[in-house]
C-alpha positions as CSV (number, residue, x, y, z in Angstrom):
1,X,35.6,31.8,4.9
2,X,32.4,33.8,5.4
3,X,31.2,33.0,1.8
4,X,31.8,29.3,2.4
5,X,29.9,29.5,5.7
6,X,27.0,31.2,4.0
7,X,26.9,28.5,1.4
8,X,26.9,25.9,4.1
9,X,24.0,27.6,5.8
10,X,22.1,28.1,2.6
11,X,22.6,24.5,1.4
12,X,19.9,22.8,3.3
13,X,17.4,25.5,2.7
14,X,18.1,25.4,-1.1
15,X,17.6,21.6,-1.0
16,X,14.3,22.0,0.8
17,X,13.2,24.5,-1.8
18,X,13.4,21.9,-4.6
19,X,10.2,22.1,-6.7
20,X,7.7,19.3,-6.1
21,X,6.6,17.2,-9.2
22,X,3.6,18.9,-10.8
23,X,0.6,16.7,-11.3
24,X,-2.3,17.8,-13.6
25,X,-5.7,16.9,-12.3
26,X,-8.6,17.5,-14.7
27,X,-12.1,17.4,-13.2
28,X,-15.0,17.0,-15.5
29,X,-17.9,18.6,-13.6
30,X,-21.1,20.6,-13.9
31,X,-23.1,22.9,-11.7
32,X,-26.2,21.0,-12.8
33,X,-24.9,17.8,-11.1
34,X,-25.6,17.2,-7.4
35,X,-22.7,14.8,-7.1
36,X,-20.2,17.3,-8.3
37,X,-19.8,19.9,-5.4
38,X,-18.0,17.4,-3.1
39,X,-15.5,16.6,-6.0
40,X,-14.9,20.3,-6.6
41,X,-14.2,20.8,-2.9
42,X,-11.9,17.7,-2.7
43,X,-9.8,19.0,-5.6
44,X,-9.6,22.5,-4.2
45,X,-8.7,21.2,-0.7
46,X,-5.9,18.9,-2.0
47,X,-4.4,21.6,-4.2
48,X,-4.0,23.8,-1.1
49,X,-3.1,21.1,1.4
50,X,0.3,21.9,2.9
51,X,0.6,18.3,4.1
52,X,0.8,17.1,0.5
53,X,4.6,17.2,0.1
54,X,5.0,14.7,-2.7
55,X,3.4,16.8,-5.4
56,X,2.1,20.1,-6.5
57,X,-1.4,19.7,-7.7
58,X,-2.4,21.7,-10.8
59,X,-6.2,21.7,-10.7
60,X,-8.3,22.3,-13.8
61,X,-12.1,22.1,-13.7
62,X,-13.6,21.4,-17.1
63,X,-17.3,22.1,-17.0
64,X,-19.2,20.0,-19.5
65,X,-22.4,21.1,-21.3
66,X,-24.5,17.9,-21.4
67,X,-26.2,18.8,-18.1
68,X,-27.4,22.2,-19.4
69,X,-30.8,21.0,-20.6
70,X,-31.7,19.6,-17.2
71,X,-32.7,22.8,-15.5
72,X,-29.5,24.8,-15.1
73,X,-27.2,26.1,-17.8
74,X,-23.7,26.0,-16.2
75,X,-22.1,29.4,-17.0
76,X,-18.6,27.9,-17.1
77,X,-19.5,25.0,-19.5
78,X,-18.3,24.8,-23.1
79,X,-18.7,22.1,-25.8
80,X,-14.9,21.8,-26.1
81,X,-14.7,20.6,-22.5
82,X,-17.3,17.9,-23.3
83,X,-15.2,17.0,-26.4
84,X,-12.2,16.7,-24.1
85,X,-14.0,14.2,-21.9
86,X,-15.2,12.3,-25.0
87,X,-11.5,11.9,-26.0
88,X,-10.7,10.5,-22.6
89,X,-13.6,8.1,-22.8
90,X,-12.0,6.6,-25.9
91,X,-8.5,6.5,-24.4
92,X,-9.4,5.2,-21.0
93,X,-12.5,3.1,-21.7
94,X,-15.3,2.9,-19.1
95,X,-19.0,3.5,-19.3
96,X,-19.2,6.6,-21.3
97,X,-19.5,10.2,-20.0
98,X,-20.3,11.0,-16.4
99,X,-19.7,13.6,-13.8
100,X,-17.8,14.0,-11.6
101,X,-14.8,12.4,-13.3
102,X,-11.2,13.1,-12.4
103,X,-8.3,12.3,-14.8
104,X,-4.8,12.5,-13.2
105,X,-1.9,13.3,-15.6
106,X,-4.0,12.0,-18.5
107,X,-3.8,8.3,-17.6
108,X,-5.5,7.6,-14.3
109,X,-9.2,8.0,-14.0
110,X,-9.9,8.4,-10.3
111,X,-13.1,8.2,-8.3
112,X,-13.9,11.8,-7.2
113,X,-13.3,11.2,-3.4
114,X,-10.5,12.7,-1.3
115,X,-8.8,9.4,-0.6
116,X,-8.8,8.2,-4.1
117,X,-7.7,11.5,-5.4
118,X,-4.7,11.7,-3.0
119,X,-3.6,8.2,-3.8
120,X,-3.8,8.9,-7.6
121,X,-1.8,12.1,-7.2
122,X,0.9,10.4,-5.1
123,X,1.1,7.6,-7.7
124,X,1.4,10.1,-10.6
125,X,4.1,12.1,-8.7
126,X,6.3,9.1,-8.8
127,X,6.5,9.1,-12.6
128,X,9.1,11.2,-14.3
129,X,7.8,14.4,-15.9
130,X,9.5,17.4,-17.6
131,X,8.9,21.0,-16.8
132,X,7.8,23.5,-19.5
133,X,9.1,27.1,-19.4
134,X,6.0,29.3,-19.7
135,X,6.2,33.1,-20.2
136,X,3.2,35.3,-20.3
137,X,2.9,39.0,-21.4
138,X,-0.1,41.2,-21.4
139,X,-1.3,42.5,-24.7
140,X,-4.1,45.0,-25.5
141,X,-6.5,42.3,-26.6
142,X,-5.4,39.4,-24.4
143,X,-2.3,37.5,-23.6
144,X,0.9,36.5,-25.5
145,X,2.1,33.2,-24.2
146,X,5.5,31.6,-25.0
147,X,6.0,27.9,-24.2
148,X,9.5,26.4,-24.4
149,X,9.6,22.6,-24.1
150,X,12.9,20.8,-23.2
151,X,14.8,19.1,-26.0
152,X,13.8,15.6,-26.9
153,X,10.2,15.9,-25.8
154,X,7.4,14.6,-28.1
155,X,3.6,14.7,-27.9
156,X,0.8,17.3,-28.3
157,X,1.1,20.7,-26.6
158,X,-2.1,22.0,-25.0
159,X,-2.5,25.4,-23.3
160,X,-5.3,26.2,-20.8
161,X,-6.3,29.4,-19.0
162,X,-7.9,28.9,-15.6
163,X,-9.6,31.2,-13.2
164,X,-9.6,30.6,-9.4
165,X,-12.1,31.6,-6.7
166,X,-15.2,31.4,-8.9
167,X,-18.6,30.7,-7.4
168,X,-22.3,30.6,-8.6
169,X,-25.7,30.8,-6.9
170,X,-27.6,28.1,-8.6
171,X,-31.3,28.9,-9.1
172,X,-32.5,25.7,-10.8
173,X,-31.7,22.0,-11.3
174,X,-30.3,19.5,-8.9
175,X,-28.3,22.1,-7.0
176,X,-31.1,24.7,-6.7
177,X,-30.6,27.1,-3.9
178,X,-27.0,26.3,-3.3
179,X,-24.0,28.6,-3.8
180,X,-21.2,26.5,-5.3
181,X,-17.5,27.3,-5.0
182,X,-15.0,25.9,-7.4
183,X,-11.4,24.9,-7.8
184,X,-9.6,26.7,-10.7
185,X,-12.0,26.6,-13.7
186,X,-10.8,26.3,-17.3
187,X,-11.8,29.3,-19.3
188,X,-10.0,28.3,-22.4
189,X,-8.3,25.2,-23.7
190,X,-6.2,25.4,-26.8
191,X,-4.6,22.5,-28.7
192,X,-1.3,23.7,-30.3
193,X,-0.3,20.5,-31.9
194,X,3.0,18.6,-32.0
195,X,5.7,19.9,-29.7
196,X,8.2,22.3,-31.3
197,X,11.2,24.1,-30.0
198,X,9.1,27.2,-29.1
199,X,5.4,27.9,-29.2
200,X,3.8,31.3,-29.4
201,X,0.1,31.3,-28.3
202,X,-2.3,34.2,-28.2
203,X,-5.2,33.9,-25.7
204,X,-8.2,36.2,-25.7
205,X,-9.6,37.5,-22.5
206,X,-13.1,38.4,-21.4
207,X,-13.5,41.7,-19.4
208,X,-15.4,39.8,-16.7
209,X,-12.4,37.5,-15.9
210,X,-10.3,38.6,-12.9
211,X,-6.6,38.9,-14.0
212,X,-5.3,38.4,-10.5
213,X,-7.0,34.9,-10.4
214,X,-5.9,33.8,-13.9
215,X,-3.1,31.2,-14.6
216,X,-1.8,29.7,-17.8
217,X,-1.3,25.9,-17.6
218,X,0.6,24.3,-20.5
219,X,1.1,20.6,-20.8
220,X,2.4,18.0,-23.3
221,X,0.4,14.8,-23.7
222,X,1.4,11.6,-25.5
223,X,-1.0,9.9,-28.0
224,X,-1.9,7.4,-25.3
225,X,-3.0,10.2,-23.0
226,X,-0.2,10.4,-20.4
227,X,0.9,13.9,-19.6
228,X,4.7,14.0,-19.8
229,X,5.4,17.7,-19.2
230,X,3.7,20.6,-17.3
231,X,4.4,24.3,-16.8
232,X,2.4,27.2,-15.4
233,X,2.6,31.0,-15.1
234,X,0.5,33.7,-13.5
235,X,-1.1,36.4,-15.7
236,X,0.5,39.9,-15.4
237,X,-1.6,43.0,-14.9
238,X,-3.2,44.4,-18.1
239,X,-1.7,47.1,-20.3
240,X,-3.0,50.6,-19.9
């Protein structure tokens, strides 16, 4: 009787603990762009908003490099992030490359404003999406990542490494004199190729990256761009 009573008591709490749909939000941004800090702040705020119960936002800032010649070289920028945005420009259309640009689950390009972002996330949360199992182990030279997609999934697997709580004091360019805080910033983005039963990915780490702020984000994307599966995992402490 006591065990049945315990289950009855636990039942509602277990139901309440059901995981929310994960929604990947990629923000193409630059520290050299004066329009970008509000978008960075909007993404960070929504990802931490307890009132957003329809989805778990997985934020990923991708810092492009085409602003770097205009006075300030963004320390988080990389050409592969610009290439990622160029790929979206071909898939989604529009007027070429610009910042800030938000892409929600690979198929909705949203205006980088709090209201537009929330509406886009809530819309994306209503579409079915699988969960990836992501396991991370510390290695001497980096991370060993295992990704296990569910059966029957197709598309291209990508693995990102993000770092949270980053900031910069900008000394030149449009944001000169400002200290900019960021949502989780992509440090690495790896394309693994077509989905298989199990993927083993090795990620290198820089000594300057803070392990307790790192997270692995894996996702599967269809040829048309839509993200159909997401999974995340925190990074364990380093090996001695």
